[in-house]
N, CA and C of each residue as an Amber inpcrd file, in Angstrom:
protein
   774
  87.6580000 126.3000000 123.3090000  87.3930000 124.9320000 122.8160000
  86.8170000 125.0210000 121.4180000  87.3480000 124.2180000 120.5210000
  86.8890000 124.1710000 119.1350000  86.0320000 122.9220000 118.9110000
  84.8580000 123.1250000 118.3510000  83.8950000 122.0410000 118.1560000
  83.5320000 121.9480000 116.6720000  83.4430000 120.7320000 116.1790000
  82.9670000 120.4880000 114.8180000  81.6280000 119.7640000 114.9040000
  80.6510000 120.1910000 114.1050000  79.3330000 119.5720000 114.0750000
  79.1370000 118.8800000 112.7290000  78.6930000 117.6220000 112.7780000
  78.3020000 116.9010000 111.5570000  76.8370000 116.5420000 111.7130000
  75.9880000 117.2090000 110.9570000  74.5360000 117.0620000 111.0870000
  73.8890000 117.4680000 109.7650000  73.0780000 116.5700000 109.1750000
  72.5060000 116.8730000 107.8640000  71.1070000 117.4800000 107.9230000
  70.5530000 117.6560000 109.1070000  69.2670000 118.3350000 109.2330000
  69.5280000 119.7890000 109.6100000  69.2330000 120.7380000 108.7290000
  69.5780000 122.1490000 108.9850000  69.0250000 122.6730000 110.2970000
  67.7820000 122.3590000 110.6200000  67.1950000 122.8560000 111.8610000
  67.9270000 122.2960000 113.0730000  68.1940000 120.9870000 113.0630000
  68.9190000 120.3670000 114.1750000  70.3180000 120.9560000 114.3010000
  70.9670000 121.2300000 113.1670000  72.3070000 121.8160000 113.1920000
  72.2820000 123.2070000 113.8120000  71.2930000 124.0300000 113.4300000
  71.1900000 125.3760000 114.0000000  70.9280000 125.3150000 115.4990000
  70.0580000 124.3860000 115.9120000  69.7670000 124.2580000 117.3430000
  71.0010000 123.8260000 118.1220000  71.7610000 122.8930000 117.5620000
  72.9920000 122.4590000 118.2270000  73.9570000 123.6200000 118.4090000
  74.1880000 124.3520000 117.3250000  75.1030000 125.4910000 117.3980000
  74.6520000 126.4980000 118.4730000  73.3500000 126.8000000 118.4770000
  72.8210000 127.7650000 119.4460000  72.9920000 127.2640000 120.8660000
  72.6530000 125.9850000 121.1130000  72.7480000 125.4460000 122.4640000
  74.1920000 125.3740000 122.9390000  75.1260000 125.0710000 122.0430000
  76.5460000 125.0250000 122.4150000  77.0290000 126.4110000 122.8270000
  76.6710000 127.4090000 122.0640000  77.1490000 128.7590000 122.3680000
  76.3980000 129.3620000 123.5560000  75.1650000 128.9200000 123.8100000
  74.4790000 129.3170000 125.0440000  75.1680000 128.7100000 126.2600000
  75.7000000 127.5240000 126.0950000  76.4160000 126.8680000 127.1990000
  77.7020000 127.6250000 127.5230000  78.4240000 128.0160000 126.4520000
  79.6700000 128.7590000 126.6550000  79.9570000 129.5500000 125.3860000
  79.8370000 130.8660000 125.4820000  80.0320000 131.7150000 124.3000000
  81.4610000 131.6450000 123.7760000  82.3820000 131.1590000 124.6070000
  83.7780000 131.0750000 124.1800000  84.0410000 129.8720000 123.2700000
  83.0910000 128.9480000 123.2000000  83.2640000 127.7870000 122.3240000
  83.1570000 128.2390000 120.8720000  84.0960000 127.7870000 120.0720000
  84.0990000 128.1210000 118.6440000  83.6100000 126.9210000 117.8360000
  82.5190000 127.1060000 117.0930000  82.0340000 126.0630000 116.1770000
  82.7720000 126.2440000 114.8560000  83.6770000 125.3300000 114.5720000
  84.5490000 125.4780000 113.4140000  83.7960000 125.3540000 112.0960000
  82.8580000 124.4300000 112.0530000  82.0900000 124.2120000 110.8290000
  80.9050000 123.3200000 111.1480000  79.9110000 123.3840000 110.2790000
  78.7790000 122.4610000 110.3310000  78.7590000 121.7260000 108.9960000
  78.9800000 120.4230000 109.0370000  79.0690000 119.5960000 107.8310000
  77.8730000 118.6640000 107.7800000  77.4680000 118.2830000 106.5570000
  76.2280000 117.5080000 106.4340000  76.3930000 116.1800000 105.7170000
  77.6340000 115.7170000 105.4930000  77.7990000 114.4840000 104.7190000
  79.0920000 113.7770000 105.1010000  79.1410000 112.5070000 104.7710000
  80.3650000 111.7270000 104.9640000  81.4860000 112.2900000 104.1060000
  81.1760000 112.5770000 102.8560000  82.1910000 113.0950000 101.9310000
  82.7400000 114.4240000 102.4270000  81.8420000 115.3360000 102.8050000
  82.2860000 116.6380000 103.2700000  83.1300000 116.5610000 104.5330000
  82.7230000 115.7000000 105.4700000  83.4700000 115.5580000 106.7110000
  84.8430000 114.9430000 106.4690000  84.8910000 113.9500000 105.5830000
  86.1720000 113.3150000 105.2630000  87.1420000 114.3310000 104.6730000
  86.6580000 115.1390000 103.7490000  87.5130000 116.1650000 103.1400000
  87.9560000 117.1910000 104.1770000  87.0630000 117.5430000 105.0940000
  87.4090000 118.5260000 106.1190000  88.5530000 118.0100000 106.9900000
  88.4690000 116.7730000 107.4500000  89.5070000 116.2210000 108.3190000
  90.8460000 116.0840000 107.5910000  90.8010000 115.9410000 106.2810000
  92.0450000 115.8220000 105.5150000  92.7710000 117.1550000 105.3610000
  92.0560000 118.2380000 105.5960000  92.6400000 119.5580000 105.3250000
  92.6450000 120.4900000 106.5360000  92.1840000 120.0100000 107.7140000
  92.1050000 120.8580000 108.8880000  92.7010000 120.1400000 110.1060000
  93.1780000 120.9170000 111.0770000  93.6180000 120.3010000 112.3450000
  92.4250000 119.6670000 113.0650000  92.7160000 118.7500000 113.9580000
  91.6640000 118.0790000 114.7230000  90.9460000 119.0830000 115.6310000
  89.6230000 119.0060000 115.7300000  88.9190000 119.8270000 116.7200000
  89.1330000 119.2470000 118.1190000  88.7010000 119.9960000 119.1130000
  88.7580000 119.4700000 120.4800000  87.6480000 118.4520000 120.7220000
  86.5190000 118.6610000 120.0400000  85.3470000 117.8020000 120.2530000
  84.5500000 117.7340000 118.9660000  84.0030000 116.5570000 118.6820000
  83.1580000 116.3540000 117.5060000  81.7680000 115.9450000 117.9520000
  80.7420000 116.6120000 117.4160000  79.3580000 116.1820000 117.6000000
  78.8720000 115.6640000 116.2580000  78.4970000 114.3890000 116.1960000
  78.1980000 113.7680000 114.9080000  76.8870000 112.9960000 114.9570000
  76.0190000 113.3150000 114.0040000  74.8260000 112.4950000 113.7890000
  75.2830000 111.1810000 113.1730000  74.6040000 110.1000000 113.4850000
  74.9910000 108.8080000 112.9060000  74.4980000 108.6730000 111.4750000
  73.2200000 108.9670000 111.2450000  72.6500000 108.8250000 109.9110000
  72.7930000 110.1280000 109.1470000  73.5700000 110.1210000 108.0510000
  73.7830000 111.3030000 107.2280000  73.2020000 111.0850000 105.8370000
  73.1920000 112.1460000 105.0590000  72.5260000 112.0990000 103.7650000
  73.1790000 111.0870000 102.8190000  74.4730000 110.8300000 102.9740000
  75.1700000 109.9190000 102.0600000  75.7410000 108.6990000 102.7620000
  75.2510000 108.3890000 103.9430000  75.7190000 107.1960000 104.6410000
  75.7090000 107.3950000 106.1420000  76.5210000 106.6240000 106.8490000
  76.6300000 106.7390000 108.2990000  77.9540000 107.4050000 108.6610000
  77.9350000 108.1940000 109.7230000  79.1530000 108.9080000 110.1190000
  80.2780000 107.9470000 110.4740000  79.9490000 106.6910000 110.8080000
  80.9930000 105.6900000 111.0560000  81.9600000 105.5880000 109.8680000
  81.4400000 105.8100000 108.6620000  82.2680000 105.6680000 107.4600000
  83.3880000 106.7040000 107.4240000  83.1810000 107.8350000 108.0720000
  84.2240000 108.8640000 108.1220000  85.4690000 108.2870000 108.7740000
  85.2660000 107.5440000 109.8910000  86.3980000 107.0460000 110.6670000
  87.1160000 105.9010000 109.9580000  86.4670000 105.3150000 108.9440000
  87.1410000 104.3100000 108.1270000  88.1130000 104.9600000 107.1480000
  87.8700000 106.2270000 106.7980000  88.6340000 106.8890000 105.7380000
  89.6970000 107.8470000 106.2440000  89.4790000 108.4360000 107.4170000
  90.4620000 109.3600000 107.9850000  90.6250000 109.0690000 109.4710000
  91.7590000 109.4940000 110.0140000  92.0010000 109.3100000 111.4380000
  91.3450000 110.4460000 112.2130000  90.4350000 110.1000000 113.1140000
  89.7910000 111.0790000 113.9840000  90.2570000 110.7960000 115.4030000
  91.0040000 111.7630000 115.9810000  91.6140000 111.5250000 117.2860000
  90.8800000 112.2430000 118.4180000  89.8770000 113.0410000 118.0840000
  89.1830000 113.8030000 119.1220000  88.0230000 112.9970000 119.7030000
  87.5830000 113.3280000 120.9070000  86.3930000 112.6940000 121.4720000
  85.1610000 113.0170000 120.6310000  84.1870000 112.1320000 120.7090000
  82.9730000 112.2810000 119.9000000  81.7450000 112.1580000 120.7880000
  80.7910000 113.0400000 120.5700000  79.4460000 112.8720000 121.1200000
  78.5420000 112.5980000 119.9360000  77.9590000 111.4120000 119.9040000
  77.0630000 111.0600000 118.8120000  75.6420000 111.4910000 119.1290000
  74.9240000 111.8920000 118.1020000  73.4740000 112.0610000 118.2140000
  72.8480000 110.8810000 117.4900000  71.9040000 110.2300000 118.1320000
  71.4770000 108.9350000 117.6340000  70.0750000 108.5770000 118.0740000
  69.4460000 107.7040000 117.3040000  68.1690000 107.1100000 117.7000000
  68.3530000 105.6190000 117.9380000  69.6070000 105.1820000 118.1940000
  69.8930000 103.7570000 118.3880000  69.2010000 103.2120000 119.6250000
  69.0010000 101.9010000 119.6430000  68.3310000 101.2750000 120.7750000
  69.2570000 101.1730000 121.9820000  68.6990000 100.7090000 123.0820000
  69.4250000 100.6900000 124.3530000  70.6860000  99.8280000 124.2760000
  70.6510000  98.7600000 123.4970000  71.8270000  97.8940000 123.3990000
  73.0080000  98.6580000 122.8180000  72.7500000  99.4040000 121.7580000
  73.8200000 100.1810000 121.1470000  74.2770000 101.2930000 122.0730000
  73.3420000 101.9030000 122.7780000  73.6920000 102.9940000 123.6740000
  74.6120000 102.5210000 124.7940000  74.4110000 101.2860000 125.2480000
  75.2940000 100.7480000 126.2820000  76.7240000 100.6610000 125.7690000
  76.8700000 100.3870000 124.4730000  78.2060000 100.3040000 123.8940000
  78.8970000 101.6630000 123.9570000  78.1590000 102.7480000 123.7230000
  78.7440000 104.0740000 123.8630000  79.2640000 104.2750000 125.2850000
  78.4450000 103.8900000 126.2630000  78.8150000 104.1120000 127.6540000
  80.0710000 103.3380000 128.0190000  80.1300000 102.0940000 127.5910000
  81.2860000 101.2540000 127.9070000  82.5670000 101.8800000 127.3750000
  82.4850000 102.5130000 126.1870000  83.6710000 103.0920000 125.5710000
  83.8740000 104.5550000 125.9310000  83.0980000 105.0580000 126.9130000
  83.2670000 106.4200000 127.4180000  83.0530000 107.4840000 126.3520000
  82.2310000 107.2090000 125.3510000  81.8240000 108.1980000 124.3730000
  80.3650000 108.4930000 124.6350000  80.0370000 109.7740000 124.7580000
  78.6740000 110.1050000 125.1380000  77.7590000 110.1050000 123.9220000
  76.4750000 110.1840000 124.1780000  75.4780000 110.1660000 123.1170000
  74.3120000 111.0580000 123.5030000  73.5880000 111.5310000 122.5010000
  72.3890000 112.3280000 122.6960000  71.2790000 111.7420000 121.8520000
  70.1530000 111.5080000 122.4690000  68.9960000 111.0140000 121.7260000
  68.2860000 112.1820000 121.0510000  67.9660000 111.9820000 119.7790000
  67.2640000 113.0400000 119.0410000  65.7550000 112.9060000 119.2580000
  65.0020000 114.0160000 119.3590000  65.4770000 115.4080000 119.2950000
  66.2860000 115.7660000 120.5380000  67.3010000 116.5880000 120.3330000
  68.2770000 116.8430000 121.3830000  67.7120000 117.8100000 122.4180000
  67.8600000 117.4200000 123.6580000  67.4240000 118.2360000 124.7800000
  68.6020000 119.0730000 125.2670000  68.3590000 120.3630000 125.5330000
  69.4410000 121.2610000 125.9230000  70.1100000 120.8200000 127.2160000
  69.3230000 120.3320000 128.1540000  69.8980000 119.8660000 129.4220000
  70.8380000 118.6900000 129.1890000  70.4310000 117.7770000 128.3090000
  71.2820000 116.6180000 128.0070000  72.5710000 117.0520000 127.3300000
  72.4720000 118.0230000 126.4270000  73.6700000 118.5180000 125.7620000
  74.6230000 119.1590000 126.7740000  74.0840000 119.9730000 127.6640000
  74.9210000 120.5950000 128.6890000  75.6280000 119.5360000 129.5390000
  74.8940000 118.4790000 129.8820000  75.4830000 117.4170000 130.6910000
  76.6400000 116.7500000 129.9360000  76.4710000 116.5490000 128.6390000
  77.5270000 115.9260000 127.8370000  78.7520000 116.8240000 127.7420000
  78.5280000 118.1120000 127.5360000  79.6560000 119.0360000 127.4380000
  80.3890000 119.1490000 128.7720000  79.6420000 119.1440000 129.8580000
  80.2840000 119.1720000 131.1770000  81.0780000 117.8980000 131.4310000
  80.5420000 116.7710000 130.9860000  81.2720000 115.5030000 131.1280000
  82.5850000 115.5630000 130.3680000  82.5530000 116.1250000 129.1530000
  83.7660000 116.2370000 128.3530000  84.8010000 117.1110000 129.0610000
  84.3430000 118.2360000 129.6190000  85.2740000 119.1220000 130.3290000
  85.8720000 118.4350000 131.5570000  85.0460000 117.6670000 132.2400000
  85.5610000 116.9170000 133.3970000  86.6260000 115.9260000 132.9630000
  86.4130000 115.2530000 131.8320000  87.3870000 114.3020000 131.3120000
  88.6930000 115.0210000 130.9910000  88.5850000 116.2020000 130.3910000
  89.7960000 116.9510000 130.0630000  90.5640000 117.3370000 131.3190000
  89.8550000 117.8050000 132.3370000  90.5150000 118.2350000 133.5640000
  91.1810000 117.0650000 134.2790000  90.4770000 115.9180000 134.2910000
  90.9860000 114.7770000 135.0540000  92.0720000 114.0050000 134.3240000
  91.9070000 113.8580000 133.0200000  92.7950000 112.9440000 132.2810000
  93.6160000 113.6270000 131.2020000  93.2540000 114.8390000 130.8160000
  93.9580000 115.4840000 129.7270000  93.3870000 115.0700000 128.3950000
  93.8070000 115.7090000 127.3530000  93.2270000 115.4930000 126.0190000
  93.4360000 114.0730000 125.5370000  94.6120000 113.4970000 125.8620000
  94.8930000 112.1570000 125.3310000  93.9160000 111.1310000 125.8730000
  93.6050000 111.2160000 127.1840000  92.6950000 110.2300000 127.7490000
  91.2440000 110.5010000 127.3590000  90.9490000 111.7600000 126.9950000
  89.5870000 112.0810000 126.5630000  89.2880000 111.4340000 125.2270000
  90.3450000 111.1780000 124.4670000  90.1450000 110.5110000 123.1830000
  89.8070000 109.0490000 123.4300000  89.2490000 108.3930000 122.4100000
  88.8860000 106.9820000 122.5560000  89.2180000 106.2310000 121.2850000
  89.2290000 104.9560000 121.3510000  89.4910000 104.1290000 120.1810000
  88.2100000 104.0270000 119.3710000  88.0620000 104.8940000 118.3880000
  86.8090000 104.9510000 117.6270000  86.5850000 103.6930000 116.8130000
  87.6500000 103.1180000 116.3170000  87.4670000 101.9140000 115.5020000
  86.8750000 100.7740000 116.3400000  87.3420000 100.6570000 117.5820000
  86.7970000  99.6280000 118.4720000  85.3240000  99.9020000 118.7540000
  85.0080000 101.1890000 118.9850000  83.6180000 101.5660000 119.2430000
  82.7320000 101.2360000 118.0580000  83.1710000 101.6260000 116.8730000
  82.3560000 101.4190000 115.6730000  82.1370000  99.9420000 115.4240000
  83.1840000  99.1530000 115.6390000  83.0370000  97.7030000 115.4530000
  81.9940000  97.1360000 116.3920000  81.9070000  97.6890000 117.6120000
  80.9440000  97.1670000 118.5820000  79.5200000  97.5670000 118.2400000
  79.3630000  98.6780000 117.5190000  78.0220000  99.1660000 117.1970000
  77.4760000  98.5660000 115.9200000  78.3530000  98.2770000 114.9890000
  77.8780000  97.7210000 113.7260000  77.3730000  96.3010000 113.9450000
  76.2520000  95.9530000 113.2950000  75.7330000  94.5990000 113.4820000
  76.6710000  93.5600000 112.9150000  76.7150000  92.4180000 113.5790000
  77.5110000  91.3110000 113.0710000  76.9500000  90.8400000 111.7420000
  77.8040000  90.4470000 110.7890000  77.2810000  89.8940000 109.5400000
  76.3890000  88.6960000 109.8210000  75.2960000  88.6560000 109.1360000
  74.3620000  87.5580000 109.3400000  74.9510000  86.2690000 108.7770000
  75.0570000  85.2690000 109.6230000  75.6010000  83.9900000 109.1780000
  74.6460000  83.3250000 108.1990000  75.2230000  82.7400000 107.1750000
  74.4030000  82.0330000 106.2050000  73.9020000  80.7250000 106.8130000
  72.6100000  80.4620000 106.7040000  72.0800000  79.2130000 107.2610000
  72.7630000  78.0040000 106.6260000  72.9360000  76.9790000 107.4350000
  73.6210000  75.7740000 106.9660000  72.6000000  74.8000000 106.3920000
  72.1300000  75.0990000 105.1740000  71.1550000  74.2170000 104.5440000
  71.8570000  72.9740000 104.0060000  71.1690000  71.8590000 104.0720000
  71.7670000  70.5800000 103.6930000  71.8490000  70.4250000 102.1800000
  72.9640000  69.8280000 101.7210000  73.1220000  69.4880000 100.3020000
  72.7660000  68.0290000 100.0410000  72.8260000  67.2130000 101.0970000
  72.5180000  65.7870000 100.9480000  72.0990000  65.2350000 102.3030000
  71.4580000  64.0870000 102.2620000  71.0640000  63.3690000 103.4770000
  71.5430000  61.9340000 103.3580000  71.9410000  61.3590000 104.4900000
  72.3090000  59.9440000 104.5380000  71.1190000  59.1850000 105.1110000
  70.4810000  58.3870000 104.2640000  69.2450000  57.7180000 104.6390000
  69.5130000  56.2480000 104.9530000  68.9230000  55.7860000 106.0430000
  69.0510000  54.3780000 106.4070000  67.9610000  53.5790000 105.7020000
  68.3880000  52.6390000 104.8670000  67.4600000  51.7920000 104.1370000
  67.7550000  50.3300000 104.4870000  67.0350000  49.8220000 105.4960000
  67.3320000  48.4770000 105.9650000  68.6950000  48.4380000 106.6170000
  69.5740000  47.6020000 106.1060000  70.9270000  47.4940000 106.6460000
  71.9150000  48.3700000 105.8730000  71.4010000  49.1850000 104.9530000
  72.2720000  50.0300000 104.1370000  72.0970000  51.4950000 104.5060000
  73.1370000  52.2910000 104.2180000  73.0740000  53.7380000 104.3190000
  73.1890000  54.3190000 102.9120000  72.2180000  55.1140000 102.5360000
  72.1360000  55.5980000 101.1620000  72.2620000  57.1270000 101.1370000
  73.3370000  57.6730000 100.5620000  73.4300000  59.1280000 100.4260000
  72.5440000  59.6080000  99.2740000  71.7510000  60.6260000  99.5380000
  70.8650000  61.1760000  98.5060000  71.0360000  62.6980000  98.4910000
  71.3820000  63.2390000  97.3240000  71.5320000  64.6780000  97.1860000
  70.1740000  65.3600000  97.2330000  70.1370000  66.5440000  97.8090000
  68.8940000  67.3160000  97.8460000  68.4070000  67.6040000  96.4310000
  69.3300000  67.7380000  95.4860000  68.9390000  67.9870000  94.0980000
  68.0830000  66.8610000  93.5210000  68.1310000  65.6700000  94.1410000
  67.3210000  64.5460000  93.6710000  65.9250000  64.5380000  94.2880000
  65.6430000  65.4370000  95.2270000  64.4160000  65.3640000  96.0280000
  63.3450000  66.2950000  95.4800000  62.1690000  65.7310000  95.1880000
  61.0690000  66.5060000  94.6150000  60.0880000  66.9790000  95.6760000
  59.7640000  66.1230000  96.6330000  58.8890000  66.5350000  97.7310000
  59.0140000  65.5470000  98.8870000  58.5050000  65.9690000 100.0380000
  58.5230000  65.1630000 101.2510000  57.0860000  65.0140000 101.7410000
  56.8000000  63.8420000 102.2960000  55.4500000  63.6160000 102.8150000
  55.5330000  62.8360000 104.1180000  54.4550000  62.8740000 104.8780000
  54.3940000  62.1050000 106.1080000  53.0480000  61.4040000 106.1930000
  53.0700000  60.1940000 106.6880000  51.8380000  59.4570000 106.9490000
  52.1240000  58.4310000 108.0350000  51.1710000  58.2880000 108.9350000
  51.3000000  57.3690000 110.0610000  52.6370000  57.5600000 110.7920000
  52.9970000  58.8290000 111.0050000  54.1990000  59.2250000 111.7330000
  55.5000000  58.8100000 111.0570000  55.4390000  58.4560000 109.7970000
  56.6370000  58.1480000 109.0250000  56.8440000  59.2310000 107.9780000
  58.1150000  59.5710000 107.7190000  58.4390000  60.6080000 106.7490000
  59.1300000  59.9800000 105.5510000  58.7190000  60.4140000 104.3590000
  59.2810000  59.8950000 103.1170000  59.7690000  61.0570000 102.2580000
  60.8700000  60.8100000 101.5640000  61.3020000  61.7350000 100.5270000
  60.9870000  61.0780000  99.1880000  60.4080000  61.8320000  98.2920000
  60.0410000  61.3520000  96.9620000  60.9880000  61.9970000  95.9580000
  61.7390000  61.1650000  95.2750000  62.7610000  61.6650000  94.3600000
  62.1770000  61.8760000  92.9730000  62.9570000  62.5810000  92.1560000
  62.4930000  62.8720000  90.7910000  62.3360000  61.6100000  89.9540000
  63.0670000  60.5440000  90.3050000  62.9090000  59.2790000  89.5780000
  61.8800000  58.3710000  90.2610000  61.0230000  58.9830000  91.0900000
  59.8260000  58.3600000  91.6620000  60.1430000  57.2500000  92.6650000
  61.2420000  57.4100000  93.4200000  61.4780000  56.5490000  94.5630000
  60.8810000  57.2070000  95.8040000  60.3830000  56.4020000  96.7160000
  59.8940000  56.8900000  98.0050000  60.7850000  56.2810000  99.0780000
  61.5990000  57.0980000  99.7130000  62.6040000  56.6260000 100.6520000
  62.2630000  57.1030000 102.0600000  62.3630000  56.1960000 103.0240000
  62.0690000  56.5230000 104.4050000  63.1870000  57.3830000 104.9980000
  62.7880000  58.3800000 105.8090000  63.7540000  59.2810000 106.4310000
  63.5630000  59.2760000 107.9430000  64.6730000  59.4870000 108.6710000
  64.6080000  59.5880000 110.1330000  64.4900000  61.0510000 110.5710000
  63.6690000  61.8070000 109.8890000  63.4310000  63.2070000 110.2180000
  61.9290000  63.4680000 110.1910000  61.4990000  64.4170000 110.9950000
  60.1210000  64.8980000 110.8740000  60.0940000  66.0250000 109.8440000
  58.9090000  66.4000000 109.3830000  58.8200000  67.5280000 108.4640000
  59.2640000  68.8240000 109.1350000  59.0090000  68.9540000 110.4360000
  59.4620000  70.1430000 111.1540000  60.9890000  70.2440000 111.1230000
  61.6710000  69.1330000 111.3170000  63.1300000  69.1300000 111.2730000
  63.6380000  69.4200000 109.8710000  62.9870000  68.8450000 108.8770000
  63.3990000  69.0760000 107.4970000  63.2160000  70.5260000 107.0880000
  62.1460000  71.1390000 107.5740000  61.8470000  72.5150000 107.1950000
  62.9960000  73.4500000 107.5440000  63.6760000  73.2090000 108.6560000
  64.7790000  74.0740000 109.0590000  66.0890000  73.7180000 108.3590000
  66.1410000  72.5670000 107.6860000  67.3720000  72.1210000 107.0390000
  67.3550000  72.3240000 105.5300000  66.2030000  72.6920000 104.9680000
  66.0610000  72.8510000 103.5250000  66.0180000  74.3290000 103.1490000
  66.6070000  74.6430000 102.0210000  66.6340000  76.0210000 101.5480000
  65.2150000  76.4990000 101.2410000  64.7150000  77.5330000 101.9350000
  63.3370000  77.9710000 101.7200000  63.1080000  78.6280000 100.3720000
  64.1710000  78.9490000  99.6530000  63.9820000  79.4350000  98.2810000
  63.5610000  78.3090000  97.3470000  63.8790000  77.0750000  97.7430000
  63.5780000  75.9180000  96.8920000  62.3980000  75.1060000  97.4040000
  62.2070000  75.0570000  98.7220000  61.1930000  74.1790000  99.3050000
  60.1870000  74.9930000 100.1270000  58.9220000  74.5430000 100.0790000
  57.8450000  75.2220000 100.7980000  57.0420000  74.2060000 101.5890000
  56.7610000  74.5370000 102.8530000  55.9140000  73.6740000 103.6900000
  54.4600000  73.9580000 103.3230000  53.8850000  73.0880000 102.5120000
  52.5320000  73.3220000 102.0070000  51.4920000  73.1740000 103.1070000
  51.6550000  72.1490000 103.9290000  50.7090000  71.8800000 105.0170000
  51.3770000  70.8970000 105.9810000  50.6160000  70.2790000 106.8450000
  51.1970000  69.3710000 107.8390000  51.7540000  68.1050000 107.2120000
  51.3330000  67.7960000 105.9770000  51.7290000  66.5250000 105.3630000
  52.8030000  66.6510000 104.2810000  53.0390000  67.8650000 103.7330000
  53.8990000  67.9630000 102.5560000  54.8590000  69.1630000 102.6240000
  56.0860000  68.9100000 102.1550000  57.0460000  69.9570000 101.7950000
  57.3570000  69.7500000 100.3190000  57.2690000  70.8150000  99.5330000
  57.3580000  70.7010000  98.0800000  58.5240000  71.5060000  97.5130000
  59.1930000  70.9110000  96.5250000  60.1610000  71.6630000  95.7360000
  59.3940000  72.5220000  94.7340000  59.8950000  73.7240000  94.4640000
  59.1880000  74.6340000  93.5540000  58.9760000  74.0060000  92.1840000
  59.9550000  73.2100000  91.7230000  59.8600000  72.6660000  90.3660000
  58.8850000  71.5040000  90.2390000  58.4140000  70.9650000  91.3740000
  57.4860000  69.8340000  91.2820000  56.0450000  70.3010000  91.0860000
  55.8010000  71.5820000  91.2530000  54.4450000  72.1160000  91.1450000
  54.1180000  72.3870000  89.6740000  53.0840000  71.7070000  89.1970000
  52.7080000  71.8490000  87.7870000  51.6430000  72.9140000  87.5730000
  50.5860000  72.8840000  88.3910000  49.5040000  73.8630000  88.2750000
  48.9770000  74.2050000  89.6580000  48.4270000  75.4240000  89.7530000
  47.8000000  75.8860000  90.9920000  46.3720000  76.3020000  90.6650000
  45.4040000  75.7360000  91.3990000  43.9980000  76.0480000  91.1880000
  43.4620000  76.8350000  92.3770000  42.7290000  77.9130000  92.1070000
  42.0430000  78.6320000  93.1770000  40.8290000  77.8070000  93.5730000
  40.7860000  77.4280000  94.8400000  39.7780000  76.4920000  95.3050000
  38.7850000  77.1970000  96.2250000  37.8500000  76.4440000  96.7200000
  36.7930000  76.9700000  97.5800000  37.3660000  77.6010000  98.8530000
  36.7730000  78.7090000  99.2860000  37.0940000  79.3610000 100.5540000
  38.5290000  79.8950000 100.6180000  39.0720000  80.2920000  99.4620000
  40.3920000  80.9030000  99.4290000  41.5540000  79.9430000  99.4510000
  41.2850000  78.6470000  99.4890000  42.3760000  77.6760000  99.4650000
  42.9260000  77.5170000  98.0490000  44.1130000  76.9440000  97.9550000
  44.7210000  76.6230000  96.6660000  44.8990000  75.1210000  96.5680000
  44.5770000  74.5600000  95.3930000  44.7860000  73.1370000  95.1400000
  45.9320000  72.9940000  94.1520000  46.8460000  72.0630000  94.4620000
  48.0550000  71.9170000  93.6570000  48.0450000  70.6290000  92.8530000
  48.5090000  70.7210000  91.6220000  48.8220000  69.5500000  90.8010000
  50.3330000  69.4370000  90.7330000  50.8450000  68.2310000  90.9820000
  52.2820000  68.0140000  90.9200000  52.6670000  67.3250000  89.6200000
  53.9320000  67.4300000  89.2820000  54.4580000  66.7720000  88.0950000
  54.7030000  65.2850000  88.3370000  54.6890000  64.8530000  89.6010000
  54.8890000  63.4530000  89.9660000  53.6270000  62.9160000  90.6250000
  53.4500000  61.5910000  90.6110000  52.2640000  61.0020000  91.2540000
  52.2500000  61.2780000  92.7550000  51.0760000  61.4910000  93.3050000
  50.9070000  61.7100000  94.7310000  49.6210000  61.0160000  95.1640000
  49.6040000  60.4900000  96.3790000  48.4910000  59.6530000  96.8250000
  47.2530000  60.4350000  97.2300000  47.3960000  61.7230000  97.5010000
  46.2510000  62.5080000  97.9630000  46.3240000  63.9240000  97.4230000
  45.1990000  64.6110000  97.4410000  45.1600000  65.9950000  96.9860000
  45.9570000  66.8740000  97.9550000  46.6270000  67.8590000  97.4060000
  47.4390000  68.7650000  98.2130000  46.8120000  70.1490000  98.1650000
  46.5290000  70.6860000  99.3370000  45.9060000  72.0020000  99.4320000
  46.8000000  72.9450000 100.2380000  46.7520000  74.2120000  99.8650000
  47.3530000  75.2920000 100.6470000  46.2070000  76.0330000 101.3240000
  46.3000000  76.2150000 102.6210000  45.2190000  76.8680000 103.3510000
  45.0930000  78.3370000 102.9430000  43.9630000  78.9170000 103.2360000
  43.7360000  80.3290000 102.9350000  44.7630000  81.1950000 103.6610000
  45.1320000  80.8150000 104.8900000  46.0900000  81.6060000 105.6600000
  47.4780000  81.6160000 105.0330000  47.8530000  80.5060000 104.3730000
  49.1860000  80.4200000 103.7790000  49.1960000  80.7380000 102.2980000
  48.0210000  80.9800000 101.7020000  47.9410000  81.1550000 100.2530000
  48.7720000  82.3440000  99.7740000  48.6890000  83.4560000 100.4780000
  49.4480000  84.6280000 100.0620000  50.9410000  84.3930000 100.1200000
  51.4030000  83.7730000 101.2050000  52.8260000  83.4560000 101.3490000
  53.2830000  82.5120000 100.2440000  52.4420000  81.5150000  99.9190000
  52.7860000  80.5450000  98.8800000  52.8930000  81.2280000  97.5130000
  51.9300000  82.0910000  97.2050000  51.9420000  82.7520000  95.8980000
  53.1520000  83.6690000  95.7650000  53.5190000  84.3420000  96.8470000
  54.7250000  85.1820000  96.8140000  55.9570000  84.3320000  96.6290000
  55.9970000  83.1610000  97.2870000  57.1410000  82.2580000  97.1580000
  57.2950000  81.7770000  95.7220000  56.1750000  81.5530000  95.0350000
  56.2280000  81.1000000  93.6420000  56.5880000  82.2340000  92.6740000
  56.5980000  83.4680000  93.1810000  57.0400000  84.5640000  92.3320000
  55.9580000  85.5210000  91.8780000  54.8080000  85.5090000  92.5520000
  53.7390000  86.4290000  92.1560000  54.1630000  87.8720000  92.4250000
């Protein structure tokens, strides 16, 4: 049996080689490679091994990238520190895994499993669809939040569309919510500040306290106040002083670009 090892930690690579040959001295370790680039070049110029042992995290990327660039038809045993969710994906696709640091007993069990697969199904069935496996392990792209560009506000018997670009800050009083526009209109909204907070782009708007959500451009000055609080001056008129609590002061200052 010919085995290829892809492992960028020299000590781990030596231990793997030793444990494999202790399991069966007849096993030939064809090479020990330490990078995506090196492994890709190897597969382009060599016949397929019978079995591949591959670390996931390599010095120049993840071993998954190898399978994007060349066709790997042999079974794979990954060495990994992935969480249980990812490990279940390996099991479902009949590709074994070893948690690092690698235990000799676990390695022996994996090699015996591979031999059993060969005896029962032959080399073709021992192989697996690596692209399907890799797709299942890679995290899904994070969906972009659906922040609002405009709101349709009910004003008496009328419906008034207002772009978010027109909104300077939001306030609440007596359980009513108002949006204050740059041209100094105060318009009633059928949203709470909690609801607005999840619909507004947090790069532009900050929940200052229970009463206010502020656009970054409406803030004129920030004063360090008593007991670690911050007092804000706005570029538009406001009916009451606006404070940032000591607990939120650090988050607010980072949001403003400190």
